[in-house]
C-alpha positions in Angstrom: 5.8 22.3 20.5 8.7 21.9 18.1 7.4 18.2 17.5 3.8 19.6 16.9 5.3 22.2 14.2 7.1 19.4 12.8 4.0 17.1 12.4 1.9 20.2 10.9 4.8 21.0 8.4 4.8 17.3 7.3 1.0 17.0 6.8 0.7 20.4 4.9 3.5 19.2 2.6 1.5 16.0 2.1 -1.5 17.9 1.0 0.3 20.0 -1.3 2.0 16.8 -2.8 -1.6 15.3 -3.1 -2.7 18.2 -5.2 0.3 18.2 -7.5 -0.4 14.3 -7.9 -3.8 14.9 -8.8 -3.1 17.3 -11.5 -0.3 15.2 -12.9 -2.5 12.0 -13.0 -5.3 14.0 -14.6 -3.3 15.7 -17.1 -1.4 12.2 -17.8 -4.7 10.3 -18.6 -6.7 12.8 -20.1 -4.2 14.8 -22.5 -2.7 11.4 -24.0 -3.0 11.6 -27.8 -6.3 10.6 -28.9 -9.8 10.9 -27.9 -10.4 9.7 -24.1 -14.1 9.2 -25.0 -13.3 7.1 -28.0 -10.9 5.0 -25.9 -13.3 4.5 -23.4 -16.2 3.5 -25.4 -14.1 1.2 -27.9 -13.5 1.2 -31.5 -16.8 -0.3 -32.5 -18.7 2.3 -30.8 -21.0 4.7 -33.1 -20.5 8.3 -33.0 -23.5 8.7 -30.9 -22.1 6.3 -28.3 -18.9 8.2 -28.2 -20.8 11.5 -27.8 -22.8 9.7 -24.8 -19.6 8.7 -23.3 -17.9 12.0 -23.8 -20.8 13.6 -22.0 -20.8 11.0 -19.1 -17.1 11.7 -18.5 -17.7 15.5 -18.6 -15.1 15.8 -21.4 -17.2 18.7 -23.4 -15.2 21.2 -21.3 -11.5 22.4 -21.5 -9.1 20.2 -19.4 -8.5 22.8 -17.1 -12.2 23.3 -16.5 -12.7 19.5 -16.1 -9.9 19.5 -13.5 -11.4 22.0 -11.6 -14.8 20.1 -11.6 -12.7 17.1 -10.8 -11.4 18.9 -7.4 -15.0 20.3 -6.8 -16.4 16.9 -6.9 -13.7 15.7 -4.5 -14.7 18.2 -2.0 -18.4 18.8 -2.5 -19.7 16.1 -5.0 -21.0 16.8 -8.4 -23.8 15.7 -10.8 -23.2 14.0 -14.2 -25.7 14.0 -17.0 -26.2 11.0 -19.3 -29.2 10.7 -21.7 -30.8 13.5 -20.1 -30.9 11.8 -16.7 -29.1 13.1 -13.7 -26.6 11.1 -12.0 -25.6 12.1 -8.7 -21.9 11.5 -7.3 -21.8 12.5 -3.5 -18.3 13.7 -2.2 -15.4 12.6 -2.1 -16.5 12.0 -6.0 -13.8 10.7 -8.2 -15.9 10.3 -11.1 -18.3 7.7 -12.6 -17.3 4.4 -14.1 -18.7 4.4 -18.0 -19.1 0.5 -17.7 -21.7 0.5 -15.1 -22.5 4.2 -14.2 -21.3 3.6 -10.6 -19.2 6.1 -8.7 -15.6 5.4 -8.5 -15.6 6.0 -4.9 -18.1 3.1 -4.4 -16.2 0.7 -6.4 -13.1 1.7 -4.5 -14.8 1.4 -1.4 -15.9 -2.4 -2.2 -12.5 -3.4 -2.8 -10.6 -1.4 -0.2 -11.3 -4.0 2.6 -9.7 -7.0 0.9 -6.6 -4.8 0.1 -6.4 -3.3 3.5 -6.9 -6.6 5.1 -3.8 -8.1 2.8 -1.7 -5.1 3.6 -2.2 -5.1 7.5 -2.0 -8.8 8.0 1.3 -8.9 6.0 2.8 -6.0 7.7 2.2 -8.0 11.0 3.8 -11.2 9.6 6.9 -9.3 8.0 7.4 -7.2 11.4 7.3 -10.3 13.4 9.4 -12.3 11.5 11.7 -9.8 10.0 12.4 -7.8 13.3 12.8 -11.0 15.1 15.1 -12.9 12.7 17.3 -9.7 12.3 17.5 -9.3 16.0 18.5 -12.9 16.7 20.9 -12.7 13.6 22.6 -9.5 15.2 22.9 -11.1 18.7 24.2 -14.5 17.2 26.7 -12.7 14.9 29.4 -15.1 13.6 27.4 -18.3 14.5 25.7 -21.2 12.9 22.3 -19.6 13.7 23.1 -16.4 12.0 24.6 -18.1 9.1 21.5 -20.1 8.6 19.1 -17.2 9.0 21.4 -15.1 6.3 20.8 -17.9 4.0 17.0 -18.0 4.8 17.2 -14.2 4.3 18.8 -14.3 1.1 16.7 -16.9 -0.3 13.6 -14.9 0.7 15.0 -11.8 -1.0 15.5 -13.5 -4.3 12.2 -15.4 -4.5 9.5 -13.8 -6.6 6.3 -13.3 -4.6 4.2 -15.4 -7.1 6.6 -18.3 -6.9 6.3 -18.1 -3.0 2.5 -17.9 -3.3 2.4 -21.1 -5.8 4.7 -23.0 -3.6 2.5 -22.3 -0.3 -0.7 -23.2 -2.4 0.8 -26.4 -3.5 2.3 -27.5 -0.3 -0.3 -26.4 2.2 -3.5 -26.6 0.2 -2.8 -29.4 -2.5 -0.1 -31.7 -1.0 -0.5 -31.5 2.9 -4.3 -30.3 2.8 -4.1 -28.4 5.9 -6.1 -25.5 4.4 -8.8 -25.4 1.6 -7.8 -23.2 -1.3 -8.4 -19.5 -0.2 -11.7 -17.9 -1.3 -12.2 -14.4 0.1 -14.8 -13.9 3.1 -15.4 -10.4 4.4 -14.4 -9.7 7.9 -18.2 -8.6 8.7 -19.6 -11.8 7.3 -17.4 -14.3 9.1 -14.4 -13.3 11.0 -13.1 -16.8 11.5 -13.2 -17.7 7.8 -11.9 -14.4 6.8 -8.8 -15.0 9.0 -8.3 -18.5 7.7 -8.7 -17.7 4.0 -6.4 -14.7 4.4 -3.6 -16.6 6.1 -2.0 -17.8 2.9 -1.9 -14.3 1.2 -0.5 -12.9 4.7 2.3 -15.5 4.6 3.1 -15.1 1.0 3.5 -11.3 1.2 4.7 -11.2 4.7 7.6 -13.9 4.0 8.6 -12.0 0.9 8.8 -8.6 2.7 10.3 -10.1 6.0 13.6 -10.8 4.5 14.2 -7.1 3.9 13.3 -6.2 7.2 15.8 -8.8 8.8 18.5 -7.3 7.0 17.6 -3.9 7.9 17.2 -4.8 11.6 20.3 -6.9 11.6 22.5 -4.0 10.1 20.8 -1.3 12.4 21.2 -3.5 15.8 24.9 -4.0 14.8 25.5 -0.4 14.2 23.8 0.6 17.3 25.6 -2.0 19.4 28.9 -0.7 18.2 28.0 3.1 19.6 29.9 4.5 22.4 27.0 5.0 24.9 26.1 1.1 24.4 29.8 0.5 25.6 29.4 2.7 28.5 26.3 1.0 29.7 28.1 -2.4 29.6 31.1 -0.9 31.4 28.9 0.3 34.1 27.7 -3.3 34.5 24.3 -3.2 32.9 22.8 -6.8 31.9 23.1 -7.6 28.4 19.3 -8.1 28.0 18.6 -4.5 29.3 21.4 -3.3 26.9 19.4 -4.9 24.0 16.0 -4.3 24.9 16.3 -0.7 26.4 18.9 0.7 24.4 20.1 -1.1 21.4 16.8 -2.1 20.1 15.2 1.4 20.6 18.0 2.8 18.3 17.4 0.1 15.6 13.6 0.4 15.4 13.3 4.0 13.7 14.5 3.0 10.2 12.2 -0.1 10.4 9.4 1.9 11.8 9.8 4.4 8.8 10.2 1.7 6.1 7.2 -0.2 7.5 4.9 3.0 7.0 6.4 3.4 3.5 5.5 -0.2 2.6 2.2 -0.3 4.0 1.3 2.7 1.6 2.9 1.1 -1.3 1.3 -2.2 -0.6 -2.2 -0.8 -1.3 -1.5 -1.0 -4.9 1.6 -3.0 -5.1 0.0 -6.1 -4.0 -1.6 -6.8 -7.4 0.0 -10.0 -7.9 -0.7 -11.7 -4.6 -4.4 -10.4 -5.0 -4.6 -12.0 -8.7 -3.0 -15.2 -7.3 -5.5 -15.7 -4.4 -8.7 -14.2 -6.0 -8.8 -11.4 -3.5 -11.4 -8.5 -4.8 -9.2 -5.6 -4.1 -7.9 -2.7 -5.7 -5.6 -4.5 -7.6 -8.1 -6.3 -9.2 -10.2 -3.2 -9.7 -7.2 -1.5 -11.6 -6.6 -4.2 -13.8 -10.2 -4.5 -15.1 -10.2 -0.7 -15.3 -6.9 -0.9 -17.7 -8.5 -3.5 -19.8 -11.6 -1.7 -20.3 -10.2 1.7 -20.6 -12.2 3.0 -17.9 -10.3 6.1 -17.3 -12.3 7.3 -14.1 -11.6 3.9 -12.4 -8.1 4.1 -13.5 -7.5 7.5 -12.3 -9.2 7.2 -9.1 -7.6 4.0 -8.0 -3.9 5.5 -8.9 -5.0 8.5 -7.0 -6.0 6.6 -3.9 -2.7 4.3 -4.2 -0.8 7.8 -4.5 -2.5 9.2 -1.8 -1.8 6.1 0.4 1.8 6.3 -0.3 2.0 10.0 0.4 0.3 9.7 3.7 2.3 6.9 4.4 5.6 9.1 3.9 4.0 11.7 6.3 3.0 9.1 8.8 6.7 7.7 8.4 8.0 11.0 9.2 6.0 11.6 12.2 6.8 8.1 13.6 10.6 8.6 13.0 10.2 11.8 14.8 8.4 10.4 17.9 11.1 7.5 18.2 14.0 10.1 17.7 13.1 13.7 18.8 16.5 14.9 17.2 15.0 14.8 13.9 12.4 17.6 14.8 15.1 19.7 15.9 17.3 19.3 12.8 
């Protein structure tokens, strides 16, 4: 029951943070100096075109009323008006793009599969390599294997992600020609081609992040192995493999789990460089296009979705940490 209350409390807190985040984003983008309609339309627009954009974006009312309409659209949908024609936007409505009069949610839904594919695949790579490398480094502490892995980890931490991606493209695609240059194929269209074309983006982002997880796993494992109860298990004759797998690794995993959930949320918007490098039609490219064209509804919608992913990832991280260590819920 205590864990259930803890989970409900964290989820309620996440909803409050999302509400505050949406208000802050709306104020940030729509209360900036200048006319948002003029910014969205461009300097060469005529007053009639600016008025049309202002009507499409719903900027004819006070800001607080606009924000209330925005929240109502997220919950129940809304209807826009442009040139006398109604433009419906079903819930959850995050606005209409002034460039093509499409709902922002539809544009986000089109880019979300590529971003989610990249984030989830990269997480699998960094957990497999990072946790495995960190565990081996902790168990071979002071030996040549640990020194080599430490050097590789430091090199991975200091290498920018775009440099790593370019090196993989030149080595695997251009020099060795093991793979063709990536071209995104949706999972529903061809799962095999989807996996092959996502392999290099997964490795690029996964290798970059795995160095951090290797260091974290190594330090957490060494800290756990030095605790009193581990020495007690060894004194009672418990085998080293059982000590590591049943007790030491279990004590070292909670911070890794929490950080993985956080990184997965931030990866939804933080992988723009990797998406641009490999031409993935994800949220990163959508955000860049929205900024270039000053498409405020698209920018607000994408940033809000990214922020929601980070907030929910924080809540999930707290829940997973609690399930791994019940003492957190009791504190």
